[in-house]
C-alpha positions as CSV (number, residue, x, y, z in Angstrom):
1,M,0.1,-0.1,0.2
2,A,1.2,3.6,-0.9
3,R,2.1,5.4,2.1
4,V,0.6,8.7,2.9
5,H,2.3,11.7,3.8
6,K,2.0,12.3,7.8
7,K,4.7,14.6,8.3
8,K,4.4,18.2,9.6
9,R,2.4,20.7,7.6
10,P,4.4,22.3,5.1
11,P,5.1,25.9,5.5
12,V,2.9,28.9,3.8
13,P,5.3,31.2,1.8
14,K,4.8,35.0,3.2
15,P,2.7,37.1,1.4
16,A,4.9,39.3,-1.0
17,P,4.2,42.8,-2.1
18,G,5.6,42.1,-5.6
19,R,5.3,39.2,-8.1
20,T,5.0,35.6,-7.4
21,I,7.4,33.7,-9.8
22,V,6.9,29.9,-10.0
23,I,9.8,28.3,-11.9
24,G,9.8,24.6,-13.5
25,D,12.1,21.9,-13.3
26,V,15.7,23.1,-13.3
27,H,17.6,19.7,-13.3
28,G,21.0,21.0,-12.6
29,C,21.0,23.6,-15.5
30,A,22.6,26.6,-13.6
31,T,23.2,28.6,-16.9
32,E,19.7,28.5,-18.0
33,L,18.4,29.2,-14.3
34,T,20.7,32.3,-14.4
35,L,19.5,33.4,-17.7
36,L,15.8,33.0,-16.6
37,L,16.6,35.1,-13.3
38,N,18.3,37.8,-15.1
39,K,15.5,38.0,-17.7
40,L,12.7,38.0,-14.8
41,A,15.0,40.3,-12.3
42,P,13.5,39.5,-9.0
43,T,13.6,41.9,-6.2
44,A,13.3,41.8,-2.7
45,D,9.5,42.3,-3.0
46,D,9.2,39.2,-5.2
47,R,8.7,35.7,-4.1
48,V,10.4,32.8,-5.9
49,L,8.9,29.3,-5.9
50,L,10.2,26.3,-7.7
51,V,8.2,23.0,-8.5
52,G,11.2,20.7,-7.6
53,D,13.6,18.5,-9.3
54,L,16.3,21.3,-8.7
55,V,18.8,18.8,-9.3
56,M,20.3,15.8,-11.3
57,R,20.6,15.1,-15.1
58,G,22.1,18.7,-15.8
59,P,25.8,19.8,-15.2
60,S,25.8,21.9,-12.1
61,P,23.2,20.9,-9.2
62,N,25.0,22.6,-6.4
63,R,25.2,25.9,-8.3
64,V,21.7,25.7,-9.0
65,L,21.0,25.1,-5.3
66,Q,23.2,28.2,-4.4
67,L,21.4,30.4,-7.1
68,V,18.1,29.3,-5.4
69,R,19.4,30.6,-2.1
70,E,20.6,33.6,-3.4
71,V,17.0,34.8,-4.5
72,G,15.3,33.6,-1.4
73,G,13.7,31.0,-3.3
74,I,11.5,28.1,-1.7
75,S,11.0,24.8,-3.6
76,V,8.9,21.8,-3.0
77,R,10.4,18.4,-3.0
78,G,10.8,16.7,-6.5
79,N,11.4,12.9,-7.1
80,H,14.9,13.5,-7.6
81,E,15.5,15.3,-4.0
82,W,13.8,12.3,-2.5
83,R,16.2,9.7,-4.2
84,L,19.2,11.9,-3.2
85,L,17.9,12.2,0.5
86,K,17.0,8.5,0.6
87,W,20.7,7.8,-0.7
88,R,22.0,10.3,2.2
89,E,19.9,8.5,4.9
90,L,21.1,5.3,3.9
91,Q,24.7,6.1,3.9
92,L,24.4,7.6,7.5
93,R,22.5,4.9,8.9
94,R,24.2,1.7,10.7
95,G,23.2,-1.8,11.3
96,P,21.4,-4.8,9.7
97,K,18.4,-2.7,8.7
98,K,20.6,-0.4,6.6
99,A,22.2,-3.2,4.6
100,A,18.7,-4.7,4.3
101,E,17.3,-1.5,2.8
102,L,20.5,-0.7,0.5
103,S,20.2,-4.3,-0.9
104,E,16.4,-3.5,-1.6
105,L,16.8,-0.2,-3.2
106,N,20.0,-0.7,-5.1
107,H,18.7,-1.5,-8.0
108,R,15.6,0.5,-8.1
109,I,17.1,4.2,-7.2
110,L,20.8,3.9,-5.6
111,S,23.1,2.3,-8.4
112,S,22.9,5.2,-10.5
113,K,26.3,6.9,-11.0
114,M,24.7,10.2,-11.7
115,L,23.2,10.0,-8.4
116,R,26.3,9.3,-6.4
117,T,28.0,12.2,-8.6
118,T,25.2,14.5,-7.8
119,A,25.3,13.6,-3.9
120,L,29.0,14.1,-3.7
121,E,29.0,17.5,-5.3
122,I,26.4,19.0,-2.8
123,D,27.6,21.1,0.1
124,D,26.5,20.9,3.7
125,E,24.1,24.0,2.9
126,G,22.7,22.4,-0.1
127,W,21.8,19.1,2.0
128,T,20.2,21.5,4.6
129,Q,18.1,23.0,1.7
130,L,17.0,19.7,0.4
131,E,16.0,18.5,3.7
132,A,13.7,21.5,4.1
133,M,12.0,20.7,1.0
134,P,8.0,20.3,1.6
135,L,6.0,18.2,-0.7
136,W,3.4,21.0,-1.3
137,L,3.4,24.8,-0.9
138,K,0.0,26.7,-0.6
139,V,-0.2,30.5,-1.6
140,P,-3.5,31.5,-0.4
141,E,-3.7,35.0,-1.6
142,H,-3.5,33.5,-5.4
143,D,-5.6,30.5,-4.3
144,L,-2.4,28.5,-5.7
145,L,-0.7,25.0,-4.7
146,V,2.7,24.0,-5.9
147,V,3.5,20.5,-6.3
148,H,6.0,18.6,-8.3
149,A,4.0,15.9,-10.0
150,G,0.4,15.9,-9.5
151,L,-2.6,14.9,-7.4
152,V,-5.2,12.5,-7.8
153,P,-8.5,14.3,-8.7
154,G,-11.1,14.1,-6.0
155,V,-8.5,13.2,-3.0
156,R,-7.9,15.9,-0.2
157,L,-4.5,16.8,-0.6
158,Q,-3.8,15.6,3.1
159,K,-4.7,12.3,1.9
160,Q,-2.6,12.2,-1.5
161,T,0.4,9.9,-1.1
162,E,3.9,10.8,-1.2
163,R,4.6,8.4,-4.3
164,N,1.9,10.3,-6.3
165,L,2.8,13.9,-5.3
166,L,6.5,12.9,-6.8
167,H,5.9,10.8,-9.5
168,M,2.4,10.7,-11.1
169,R,1.8,11.8,-14.7
170,G,-1.7,10.5,-15.5
171,I,-4.9,8.9,-14.5
172,T,-6.1,5.6,-15.8
173,R,-9.5,4.6,-16.7
174,G,-9.8,3.1,-13.4
175,G,-9.2,6.0,-11.8
176,K,-5.5,5.3,-10.7
177,A,-2.6,7.4,-10.8
178,T,0.1,6.3,-13.3
179,E,3.6,7.2,-13.6
180,K,4.1,6.3,-17.2
181,R,4.4,8.6,-20.0
182,G,1.4,8.6,-22.4
183,E,-0.5,6.2,-20.2
184,G,-4.0,7.3,-19.2
185,V,-5.1,10.7,-19.2
186,L,-3.1,13.9,-18.1
187,W,-4.3,14.4,-14.3
188,G,-4.5,18.0,-14.9
189,K,-7.6,17.5,-17.7
190,Q,-9.3,15.7,-15.1
191,Y,-8.5,18.1,-12.0
192,E,-11.5,20.3,-11.5
193,G,-10.0,22.5,-8.6
194,P,-11.2,25.0,-7.1
195,T,-7.5,25.7,-6.1
196,H,-5.3,26.0,-9.0
197,V,-2.1,23.7,-9.1
198,V,1.3,24.6,-10.7
199,F,3.4,21.5,-11.2
200,G,6.5,20.0,-13.0
201,H,7.8,16.6,-13.7
202,N,6.2,15.5,-16.8
203,A,8.3,17.3,-19.6
204,R,6.7,18.5,-22.7
205,A,7.7,20.7,-25.3
206,K,5.0,23.3,-24.4
207,P,3.4,24.2,-20.7
208,Q,0.4,22.0,-20.0
209,L,-2.5,24.8,-19.7
210,H,-5.6,22.9,-18.1
211,R,-8.1,24.9,-16.7
212,F,-7.3,24.6,-12.9
213,A,-3.5,23.2,-13.4
214,T,-0.4,24.3,-15.2
215,G,2.7,22.3,-15.9
216,I,5.7,24.3,-16.7
217,D,8.3,21.4,-16.9
218,T,9.2,22.1,-20.6
219,G,12.3,19.9,-20.7
220,C,15.2,22.3,-20.1
221,V,17.6,19.5,-19.4
222,Y,16.5,17.7,-22.6
223,G,17.3,20.7,-24.9
224,G,14.0,22.6,-24.3
225,R,13.2,25.4,-22.2
226,L,13.4,26.6,-18.8
227,T,10.0,28.1,-17.9
228,A,8.3,30.2,-15.5
229,I,4.9,31.5,-14.5
230,V,4.5,35.0,-13.0
231,L,1.5,36.2,-11.2
232,P,1.2,40.0,-10.0
233,N,0.6,40.8,-6.5
234,E,-2.8,39.2,-5.2
235,R,-3.9,38.2,-8.9
236,T,-5.6,34.7,-9.0
237,M,-4.5,32.5,-11.7
238,P,-6.6,32.9,-15.0
239,R,-8.5,30.0,-16.1
240,G,-8.2,30.7,-19.9
241,A,-5.3,29.1,-21.6
242,P,-4.6,32.4,-23.7
243,A,-4.5,34.7,-20.6
244,R,-2.1,32.2,-18.8
245,R,0.2,32.2,-21.9
246,K,0.9,35.9,-21.1
247,L,2.1,35.1,-17.6
248,L,4.8,32.6,-19.1
249,V,8.3,33.5,-19.4
250,S,11.0,31.2,-20.8
251,V,14.6,30.6,-21.7
252,K,16.0,28.1,-24.5
253,A,18.2,25.7,-23.1
254,R,22.0,26.0,-24.3
255,R,22.1,22.5,-25.3
256,A,20.6,18.8,-24.5
257,Y,22.3,17.6,-21.6
258,Q,20.3,14.2,-21.5
259,A,17.9,12.6,-23.9
260,L,14.7,12.1,-22.6
261,E,13.6,8.8,-21.3
């Protein structure tokens, strides 16, 4: 049975007198994040939020974490942050239980050379940053919710499983969450609000502009774009796709750092 998240309630970002900027999956693309931040020019009055997967796949994970700290950004946890934290937890743990868990998880998530290389690059401040990432962020003044991957429509936020929040992409005909690309229907198509959700994880050439959900992973690490959506102070997310397109800001990737799986 999937585990339901039961940790303490995630933080609510403090209201900002300026803009709320939500940035898509960065995946270690520090150059592109720098270009996007230069284009957005966030000030101390702005609030910068991220949809997770700041690290892995791209060339400069630790620099990405530093850039986010420099602008006071807050990110939800992505599936790649989860993997890194699990790796660190198992390295620090002692005793037979650790050995058993390592054996169970090694093939699934811990055998990746990329994971080990990324973990060894991250500094102490970066690990503290990763550990502090919540599974979701509520932004009440915009009636907005930020998650990494998705929600099962019709299920209360507190009842969503950690696995789905970090990994899901669609909904099968039977109403179950699926993580496979192209299987079922995109969850955002079936989600009926009323709170608008901004998410990442499911890399696509163009943003997903559903009525109550906006997907902003536009595949930067795969040679696409790094995308943000920018809301003026206290404005709620428009439901119409044309109005939302006007709120999008993006930069093109310098190159494809990895092929899309």
